[in-house]
C-alpha positions as CSV (number, residue, x, y, z in Angstrom):
1,M,0.0,0.0,0.0
2,T,1.4,3.3,-1.0
3,Y,1.4,6.5,1.0
4,D,-0.8,8.1,-1.7
5,T,-3.5,5.5,-0.9
6,F,-3.0,6.0,2.8
7,D,-3.4,9.8,2.5
8,S,-6.6,9.4,0.5
9,E,-8.0,6.9,3.1
10,K,-6.8,8.7,6.2
11,D,-9.8,10.9,6.7
12,N,-12.1,7.9,6.3
13,I,-10.2,5.9,8.9
14,K,-10.2,8.8,11.3
15,E,-13.9,9.3,11.0
16,R,-14.6,5.5,11.3
17,L,-12.4,5.3,14.5
18,Y,-14.0,8.3,16.1
19,K,-17.6,7.1,15.4
20,K,-16.8,3.5,16.6
21,Y,-14.9,4.4,19.8
22,K,-16.5,7.7,20.8
23,G,-16.6,8.0,24.6
24,M,-14.3,5.0,25.0
25,E,-10.8,4.4,26.3
26,L,-8.4,1.7,25.1
27,K,-4.7,1.1,24.9
28,F,-3.1,2.0,21.6
29,K,-1.8,-1.6,21.2
30,E,-5.4,-2.8,21.5
31,L,-6.7,-0.2,19.1
32,Y,-4.1,-1.2,16.5
33,A,-4.7,-4.9,17.1
34,Q,-8.4,-4.4,16.4
35,E,-8.3,-1.9,13.6
36,G,-4.9,-1.8,12.0
37,Y,-3.3,-5.2,12.2
38,F,-5.1,-6.7,9.3
39,T,-4.9,-3.6,7.1
40,P,-2.0,-2.7,4.9
41,Y,-1.2,0.3,7.1
42,T,1.7,0.4,9.5
43,V,1.8,1.2,13.2
44,K,3.5,4.5,12.3
45,Q,0.6,5.5,10.0
46,Y,-1.8,4.8,12.9
47,F,0.4,7.0,15.1
48,Q,-0.1,9.7,12.5
49,I,-3.9,9.2,12.6
50,I,-3.9,9.5,16.4
51,D,-1.8,12.7,16.3
52,E,-4.2,14.3,13.8
53,L,-7.2,13.3,16.0
54,I,-5.4,14.9,19.0
55,M,-4.9,18.1,17.0
56,E,-8.6,18.1,16.1
57,G,-9.6,17.7,19.8
58,K,-11.3,14.4,19.3
59,V,-8.8,12.3,21.2
60,R,-6.7,12.6,24.3
61,V,-3.8,10.2,25.2
62,I,-3.4,9.3,28.8
63,Y,0.0,8.1,30.0
64,P,0.4,6.3,33.3
65,K,3.2,7.7,35.4
66,T,6.5,5.9,35.6
67,K,7.3,3.7,38.7
68,T,9.2,6.7,40.2
69,G,6.2,9.0,39.7
70,K,7.5,11.0,36.6
71,E,5.2,12.0,33.8
72,R,5.7,10.3,30.5
73,K,6.1,12.6,27.4
74,H,4.1,12.1,24.2
75,S,6.2,10.0,21.8
76,Y,5.6,7.2,19.5
77,E,7.4,4.8,21.8
78,N,5.4,5.8,24.8
79,L,2.2,5.8,22.9
80,Y,2.8,2.3,21.7
81,N,4.0,0.9,25.0
82,Y,1.9,2.8,27.5
83,G,-0.6,5.1,25.8
84,I,-4.3,4.9,26.5
85,V,-6.3,6.5,23.8
86,K,-9.5,8.3,25.0
87,F,-12.0,9.3,22.4
88,E,-13.9,12.4,23.5
89,E,-17.7,12.6,23.4
């Protein structure tokens, strides 16, 4: 799957995810396992979709604190390993 195809499908994917999960919270890994794993799109492309939904105000990402109580910063690695995606109402 080329990036041109992804760019044309991205808005449809964002809309479908928002409608399906509106008001719900789930880990990014679970979201990708349910929605992206069997598609030709990569994890990085799903990160891009989540970033755009954050900018649109439709999604918040919650990161649990580290064992020492520090805040986690927004990054692809933290999103994949720890991120909880909350779809706003």
